[in-house]
C-alpha positions in Angstrom: -6.7 26.8 5.9 -6.6 30.4 7.4 -6.2 33.2 4.6 -5.6 36.5 5.1 -6.2 39.1 2.2 -4.9 42.1 0.8 -6.8 45.1 -0.4 -8.2 44.0 -3.7 -7.4 47.6 -5.4 -5.9 50.1 -2.8 -5.2 52.5 -5.8 -8.9 53.0 -6.1 -10.6 55.4 -3.9 -14.3 54.0 -5.1 -17.3 53.3 -2.6 -19.2 50.3 -2.5 -20.4 49.0 -5.2 -17.1 48.2 -7.0 -17.8 48.7 -10.7 -16.3 46.8 -13.3 -18.2 47.0 -17.0 -17.6 46.2 -20.6 -18.4 43.9 -23.2 -18.8 40.1 -22.6 -16.5 40.3 -25.6 -13.8 42.6 -27.1 -14.6 42.5 -30.9 -13.0 45.1 -32.6 -10.6 48.0 -31.8 -13.5 50.4 -32.2 -16.4 48.7 -30.4 -13.5 48.1 -27.5 -12.9 52.3 -27.2 -16.3 53.5 -27.9 -17.8 51.4 -25.0 -14.6 52.2 -22.6 -14.9 55.8 -23.4 -18.3 56.3 -22.4 -18.1 54.0 -19.7 -15.2 56.2 -18.4 -17.4 59.8 -18.7 -19.4 57.7 -16.3 -16.7 57.0 -13.8 -16.0 53.5 -14.4 -12.9 53.1 -13.7 -12.3 49.4 -14.5 -12.9 48.0 -17.8 -13.9 44.2 -18.5 -13.5 42.3 -22.2 -13.3 38.6 -22.8 -10.4 38.2 -24.8 -10.6 34.2 -24.9 -14.7 32.9 -24.5 -15.2 29.3 -23.7 -17.7 27.5 -25.9 -19.8 24.5 -25.0 -19.3 23.3 -28.6 -16.6 24.0 -31.3 -17.4 26.5 -34.5 -18.8 29.6 -32.2 -16.9 32.6 -31.6 -14.3 32.3 -29.2 -12.5 35.5 -28.9 -10.4 37.6 -30.8 -7.6 36.7 -28.4 -4.3 38.0 -28.6 -5.1 40.5 -31.1 -7.7 42.2 -28.7 -5.0 43.2 -26.1 -3.2 46.1 -27.8 -6.8 47.8 -27.9 -7.4 47.3 -23.8 -3.7 49.0 -23.1 -4.6 51.4 -25.7 -8.2 52.3 -23.7 -5.9 52.1 -20.6 -3.6 55.1 -22.1 -7.0 56.8 -23.6 -8.6 56.8 -20.3 -6.7 55.8 -17.3 -8.9 52.9 -16.7 -7.8 49.6 -15.5 -8.4 46.3 -17.3 -9.6 43.1 -16.6 -9.8 39.8 -18.5 -10.4 36.0 -18.0 -8.0 33.5 -18.2 -7.8 30.2 -18.1 -4.5 28.9 -19.2 -1.1 29.9 -18.5 -0.5 30.6 -21.9 -3.9 33.3 -21.1 -1.7 34.7 -17.9 1.7 35.1 -19.6 -0.2 37.0 -22.6 -2.4 39.2 -20.2 0.3 40.4 -17.7 2.4 40.9 -20.8 0.1 44.0 -21.9 -0.4 45.0 -18.9 -3.8 43.6 -18.3 -4.5 44.8 -14.2 -6.8 42.4 -13.0 -7.1 38.9 -14.3 -10.5 36.5 -13.5 -11.3 32.8 -13.5 -14.5 31.9 -15.0 -16.8 29.8 -14.1 -16.2 26.5 -15.8 -12.3 26.7 -15.1 -12.7 27.3 -11.3 -14.9 23.7 -11.4 -11.7 21.8 -13.0 -8.9 21.7 -9.9 -6.3 20.8 -12.7 -7.0 23.8 -14.9 -7.4 26.3 -11.8 -3.4 24.7 -10.3 -2.3 25.1 -13.7 -3.3 29.4 -13.3 -1.9 29.1 -9.8 1.1 28.1 -11.0 1.4 30.6 -13.8 0.6 33.0 -11.0 3.3 32.2 -8.6 5.7 35.4 -8.0 3.2 37.8 -9.5 1.2 40.3 -7.8 -1.8 41.1 -9.5 -5.5 40.9 -8.4 -7.2 37.8 -9.3 -10.8 37.3 -9.4 -12.6 33.8 -8.5 -16.2 32.7 -10.2 -18.4 30.4 -8.3 -17.8 26.8 -10.2 -21.1 26.3 -12.5 -22.5 23.9 -10.1 -23.3 24.6 -6.8 -20.5 23.4 -4.4 -18.8 25.3 -2.0 -16.2 23.2 -1.5 -14.7 23.5 -5.1 -14.9 27.3 -4.9 -13.2 27.8 -2.0 -10.5 24.9 -3.2 -10.0 27.3 -6.4 -9.4 30.4 -4.0 -6.8 28.4 -1.8 -4.9 27.2 -4.5 -4.8 30.8 -6.2 -3.5 32.0 -2.6 -1.1 29.2 -2.1 0.6 30.8 -4.9 1.1 33.6 -3.5 -1.6 35.5 -4.3 -3.0 37.7 -1.7 -5.5 40.2 -3.4 -8.1 38.0 -4.2 -11.8 38.4 -5.0 -14.9 36.2 -5.6 -17.4 36.5 -8.5 -21.0 35.4 -7.8 -22.2 34.3 -11.0 -25.0 32.3 -10.2 -25.2 28.2 -11.0 -26.5 26.0 -13.2 -29.6 24.3 -12.9 -31.8 21.4 -14.8 -35.1 23.3 -13.8 -36.4 25.9 -15.7 -36.5 29.4 -14.3 -36.3 33.0 -14.9 -32.7 33.1 -14.4 -29.9 31.9 -16.8 -27.9 30.6 -13.7 -29.6 30.4 -10.7 -28.3 32.9 -7.7 -28.7 30.9 -4.7 -27.4 33.3 -2.5 -27.0 31.3 0.2 -23.7 30.0 -1.2 -22.0 33.5 -1.1 -23.8 34.5 1.9 -21.6 30.7 3.3 -18.6 31.9 1.9 -18.6 35.5 3.3 -19.2 33.8 6.4 -15.9 31.3 6.0 -13.9 34.0 4.3 -15.4 36.8 5.7 -12.5 39.1 4.1 -12.8 38.4 1.1 -14.2 40.9 -1.8 -17.1 39.4 -3.2 -18.6 40.9 -6.5 -21.8 39.9 -8.3 -22.0 39.3 -11.8 -25.8 39.9 -12.5 -25.4 39.6 -16.0 -24.7 36.1 -16.3 -27.6 35.5 -13.3 -30.5 37.0 -15.0 -29.2 36.4 -19.1 -31.6 39.1 -19.7 -31.2 43.0 -19.3 -34.1 43.7 -17.8 -32.9 41.5 -14.2 -29.9 43.4 -14.0 -30.9 46.3 -11.5 -33.1 44.0 -9.4 -30.1 41.7 -8.8 -27.9 43.9 -8.7 -30.3 45.9 -5.6 -30.2 42.3 -4.4 -26.8 42.1 -3.8 -26.2 45.3 -2.3 -28.8 44.5 0.3 -26.8 41.5 1.2 -23.5 43.5 1.8 -21.5 42.4 -1.5 -18.8 44.5 -2.7 -19.3 45.2 -5.9 -20.7 44.5 -9.4 -19.2 43.1 -12.5 -21.8 44.4 -15.2 -21.6 43.4 -19.4 -21.9 46.7 -21.3 -21.6 47.5 -25.1 -21.8 50.4 -27.3 -24.9 48.3 -29.2 -25.5 45.3 -26.8 -28.2 44.1 -30.0 -25.2 43.7 -32.4 -22.8 42.2 -29.7 -21.3 38.8 -31.1 -22.2 36.9 -27.7 -24.7 37.3 -25.5 -26.1 39.9 -26.8 -29.7 39.5 -24.2 -27.5 40.6 -21.0 -25.7 43.1 -22.0 -27.1 46.8 -21.8 -25.7 50.2 -23.3 -23.6 52.3 -21.1 -26.3 54.9 -21.0 -28.8 52.4 -19.4 -25.9 51.1 -17.1 -26.1 54.7 -15.6 -29.6 54.1 -14.9 -29.0 50.9 -13.2 -26.0 52.3 -10.8 -28.1 55.2 -10.0 -30.8 53.5 -9.0 -29.4 51.3 -6.6 -29.9 52.0 -2.9 -26.5 51.1 -0.9 -27.5 50.5 2.5 -24.9 51.8 5.4 -22.7 48.8 6.1 -22.1 49.4 10.0 -24.0 47.5 12.0 -24.7 49.1 15.4 -25.0 45.6 17.1 -26.3 47.0 20.5 -29.9 48.4 18.5 -29.9 44.3 17.8 -29.3 42.6 20.9 -32.8 42.3 22.1 -34.0 41.3 18.8 -31.0 38.9 18.2 -31.3 37.6 21.8 -35.3 36.9 20.9 -34.2 35.0 17.8 -31.5 33.3 20.0 -34.4 31.6 22.5 -36.9 30.6 19.6 -34.0 28.8 17.9 -33.1 27.3 21.6 -36.5 26.1 21.1 -36.7 24.7 17.4 -33.4 22.2 18.8 -35.6 20.9 21.5 -38.7 20.6 19.3 -36.6 18.7 16.9 -34.7 16.3 19.3 -38.5 15.8 20.7 -39.4 14.2 17.3 -36.6 12.7 16.6 -37.2 10.8 20.0 -40.4 10.2 18.1 -39.2 9.1 14.7 -37.3 6.4 17.0 -40.1 4.6 18.7 -42.0 4.7 15.2 -38.9 2.7 13.9 -39.0 0.4 16.6 -42.4 0.1 16.2 -42.2 -0.9 12.3 -39.3 -3.2 12.9 -40.9 -5.0 15.4 -43.9 -5.3 12.7 -41.4 -5.7 9.2 -42.8 -2.3 8.0 -40.6 -0.6 5.6 -39.2 2.6 6.6 -40.1 5.2 3.9 -44.1 5.4 3.6 -44.7 7.3 0.8 -48.3 8.5 1.2 -47.6 9.8 4.7 -44.3 11.8 3.5 -46.3 13.5 0.6 -49.1 14.0 3.1 -46.4 16.1 5.3 -45.2 17.9 2.5 -48.9 18.9 0.8 -50.0 19.9 4.3 -46.8 21.8 6.0 -46.2 23.7 2.4 -50.0 24.6 3.1 -49.9 25.8 6.5 -46.6 27.9 5.9 -48.4 29.6 3.0 -51.1 30.7 4.9 -48.1 32.1 7.8 -46.8 34.2 4.7 -44.1 31.8 4.2 -42.8 30.3 1.0 -44.3 26.9 0.2 -40.7 25.8 -1.2 -38.8 26.9 2.2 -41.0 25.1 4.1 -41.0 22.3 1.6 -36.6 22.0 2.0 -37.2 22.2 5.7 -39.3 19.4 6.1 -37.6 17.5 3.4 -34.6 17.9 5.7 -36.4 16.8 9.1 -37.6 14.2 6.9 -34.5 12.5 6.0 -33.1 12.4 9.2 -35.7 11.1 10.3 -35.7 7.8 7.9 -31.4 8.1 8.7 -31.9 7.4 11.9 -34.9 5.0 11.4 -32.7 2.8 8.7 -30.2 3.0 11.9 -32.0 1.2 14.0 -33.9 -1.3 12.1 -30.2 -2.4 10.6 -29.4 -2.7 14.3 
């Protein structure tokens, strides 16, 4: 489906990055106003706060609910900031819009549920409000794009994506693994779509917010959504990943924003070399697969199984070590050779089953 997006917030005259900041949760009127005023003094124009908070288990703090929306109204009246709220149901959409919330976002758990996204799309039909869509919790770009399409079909044209990382069973330094290749692929497929990075949820730790934000800027992301609280250590939710407004100012001031204009003429020679090498890689891979076919014929003739686990392990170990010696990440080499091996096995299985 071809989609054409309208400018997200044309009324704001801001340079990249667009910054959305505020506490994980609205806890009290005093907390909202104290945090919001401090952010407004730094020039932040979009204030975020969780009104409804999805929780894995019942009994935890699930947000103050509708009573928090007048606090956002008051902050907007006092500072002129635009307000942003997460919505997960039709009732949330109706309440947020009734209280003049300026930007809505759809959370990762909701994006993962097409029925829930469709309910939101139906509630948004005929409305003119910017909607930001977080990636689903699992690394599924089709699910992410599907959610964007559902909101687009409802008539919403001011749409943006939020990259907040992906859940993983592996233990890493991140709360949610960035998997940068997925938002990069989203940008390739939907080049007009603004992409905003959420370093708070990727990191889960305030000390990682700055380097993740810099990575997002280096990749050409359009903005950042960062959790900021007037007293982070006392926050009712996600305390470890929130920063004070003062620390947020330091983080933003430290970012290097690179020129987003690409002078393709200057890159023509280098890109030509890349194209030539890529052609060679394809040729070499084709030759490798032809040899795999010959191996399959030999195995078929001698009733040998396709998978030789010892040989496979030997290839991965040797090539990873070789890659490391040439200053390439062993994980990258491992992933490349896993893909090559998977295709080789597929081809051999075809031959054995003929």
